[in-house]
C-alpha positions in Angstrom: 0.0 0.0 0.0 2.8 2.4 1.0 4.6 1.8 -2.4 1.3 2.5 -4.3 0.8 5.8 -2.4 4.4 6.9 -3.0 4.1 5.9 -6.7 0.9 8.0 -7.0 2.6 11.0 -5.4 5.6 10.7 -7.7 3.3 10.6 -10.7 1.5 13.7 -9.5 4.7 15.6 -9.0 5.9 14.4 -12.5 2.6 15.6 -14.1 2.9 19.0 -12.3 6.5 19.4 -13.4 5.7 18.6 -17.1 2.4 20.4 -17.4 2.7 23.6 -19.5 2.5 26.8 -17.5 -0.7 28.8 -17.9 0.1 31.9 -19.8 -1.0 35.2 -18.4 -3.8 36.9 -20.3 -2.4 39.6 -22.5 -3.0 43.2 -21.5 -5.9 44.9 -23.1 -5.1 47.5 -25.8 -4.8 51.0 -24.5 -7.7 53.3 -25.1 -7.3 56.5 -27.2 -7.2 58.6 -24.0 -4.5 56.4 -22.5 -2.5 56.6 -25.7 -2.8 60.4 -25.7 -1.4 60.5 -22.1 1.7 58.7 -23.4 2.5 61.2 -26.2 5.5 63.4 -26.3 5.1 67.1 -25.5 7.5 69.9 -26.6 8.7 70.3 -22.9 9.8 66.7 -22.9 12.5 67.6 -25.4 13.5 71.0 -24.1 12.5 74.6 -24.0 13.6 75.2 -27.6 10.9 72.9 -28.9 7.3 73.8 -29.8 4.2 72.2 -31.3 4.1 72.0 -35.0 0.6 72.9 -36.1 1.1 71.8 -39.7 0.7 68.1 -38.5 2.4 66.6 -41.6 1.5 62.9 -41.6 4.1 61.1 -43.6 7.1 58.9 -42.6 9.1 59.3 -45.8 7.9 60.6 -49.2 8.1 58.5 -52.4 11.1 60.3 -53.7 13.1 59.5 -50.6 11.9 55.9 -50.5 13.0 55.8 -54.2 12.4 52.1 -55.0 9.1 50.2 -55.4 9.9 47.8 -52.6 10.9 50.6 -50.2 7.8 52.6 -51.1 5.7 49.6 -50.4 7.4 49.1 -47.0 6.8 52.8 -46.1 3.2 52.6 -47.4 2.6 49.8 -44.9 3.1 52.3 -42.1 0.1 54.4 -43.1 -2.3 52.9 -40.5 0.1 54.1 -37.9 0.6 57.5 -39.5 -3.2 58.0 -39.4 -3.5 57.4 -35.7 -5.4 60.0 -33.7 -2.7 59.5 -30.9 0.0 61.7 -32.6 2.4 64.4 -31.6 4.1 66.9 -33.9 7.0 68.8 -32.5 9.5 71.2 -34.1 12.6 72.9 -32.9 11.5 76.5 -32.7 12.5 78.6 -35.7 13.9 75.6 -37.6 12.5 73.2 -40.2 13.3 70.2 -38.1 11.7 68.1 -35.3 10.0 64.9 -34.5 6.6 63.2 -35.1 5.2 60.4 -33.0 2.4 58.1 -33.8 0.9 55.5 -31.3 -1.5 52.6 -31.6 -2.4 49.7 -29.4 -3.6 46.3 -30.4 -3.7 42.5 -29.9 -0.6 40.2 -29.9 -1.4 39.1 -33.5 -1.5 42.8 -34.6 1.8 43.5 -32.9 3.4 40.6 -34.6 2.3 42.0 -38.0 3.8 45.4 -37.1 7.1 43.7 -36.1 7.1 42.1 -39.6 6.5 45.5 -41.1 9.6 46.8 -39.3 11.7 44.0 -40.6 10.5 44.6 -44.1 11.2 48.3 -43.9 14.8 47.7 -42.9 15.3 44.9 -45.5 13.8 46.8 -48.4 14.9 50.4 -47.6 18.4 50.1 -46.1 21.0 50.2 -48.8 18.9 52.1 -51.3 20.8 54.9 -53.1 19.5 57.6 -55.3 22.5 59.7 -56.5 22.2 62.2 -59.3 24.7 64.6 -60.9 24.4 67.2 -58.2 23.2 65.3 -55.1 23.8 62.2 -53.2 21.0 60.4 -51.4 20.8 57.1 -49.6 19.1 55.1 -46.8 20.9 53.1 -44.2 19.9 50.8 -41.3 19.6 52.9 -38.1 20.7 51.5 -34.7 19.6 53.5 -31.7 19.5 50.7 -29.3 16.7 48.3 -28.3 13.6 49.9 -26.9 10.6 47.8 -25.8 10.3 44.3 -27.3 11.8 45.2 -30.7 13.1 48.3 -32.5 13.7 48.8 -36.2 14.9 51.9 -37.9 16.3 53.5 -41.0 18.0 56.8 -41.8 17.7 58.7 -45.1 20.1 61.4 -46.1 20.3 63.7 -49.1 23.2 66.1 -49.6 24.2 68.5 -52.3 28.0 68.5 -51.9 28.6 71.7 -53.9 26.4 73.7 -51.5 26.8 72.1 -48.1 28.3 69.0 -46.5 25.3 68.8 -44.2 22.2 67.1 -45.5 19.7 69.2 -47.4 17.2 66.7 -46.0 17.5 63.8 -43.6 15.0 61.6 -41.7 15.1 58.8 -39.1 12.1 56.4 -39.3 11.9 54.3 -36.1 9.3 51.6 -35.3 9.1 50.3 -31.8 7.0 47.5 -30.2 6.4 47.7 -26.5 3.8 45.5 -24.6 0.4 46.0 -26.2 1.5 49.1 -28.3 3.4 50.2 -31.3 5.2 53.5 -31.8 6.4 55.2 -34.9 8.9 58.1 -34.5 10.0 60.2 -37.4 12.8 62.7 -36.8 13.6 64.9 -39.7 15.2 68.2 -40.8 15.8 70.3 -43.8 18.7 72.6 -44.9 21.3 71.3 -42.5 19.1 71.4 -39.4 18.7 67.7 -38.9 19.7 66.5 -35.4 21.1 63.0 -35.6 20.7 62.4 -31.9 17.1 63.5 -31.6 15.4 60.2 -32.5 17.2 58.3 -29.8 16.6 61.0 -27.2 12.9 61.2 -28.2 12.6 57.3 -28.0 14.0 57.2 -24.5 11.4 59.8 -23.2 8.6 58.3 -25.3 9.2 54.8 -24.0 9.2 56.0 -20.4 5.8 57.7 -20.9 4.4 54.7 -22.7 5.4 52.3 -20.0 3.9 54.7 -17.4 0.6 54.7 -19.3 0.6 50.9 -19.6 1.3 50.5 -15.9 -1.5 52.9 -15.0 -3.9 51.1 -17.3 -3.0 47.7 -15.6 -3.9 49.0 -12.1 
């Protein structure tokens, strides 16, 4: 009898050890109001920044994307660019700044957005569009890992005869974090592009998004 009891206990322990863990339910997507709370404000970046009322909703224009594959990859970002949860910030007095777009969704939706980020890097990085007077190209951008995944590209166009600084440059960064996806576009014209702004904005934006997600989970 004792051996039977011990055998039964051993079997119970074995089943408990091999049973798959019950996964925690995924967090519900954030509401529009919760997403709005997570948006960047000019003061988050410094006193020299102000709201851009033009609210230009584009990650990269077709000329900068240049190739059909890259244009298609950028076009795939349009649902994000149309988000009502959006911030448009410029450095005061300069044609440069950052745009932020936020959406929240299901795990399946976030997986599709991660795929979109991979495709953007695959099909846009390495694209060149040089002409007789200008040099233009897009490279993979590494600003560090934020959230679950981060994908970015940097486009630069220069006119060497006029200025060594880019006449136009833009960082396009896609970040997945928890139940949300963020698109950051930092750009600048006529030598005003700040190459460090996208990383600085991403740090602040991720902190605000995590705070919003934590508050929603309470």
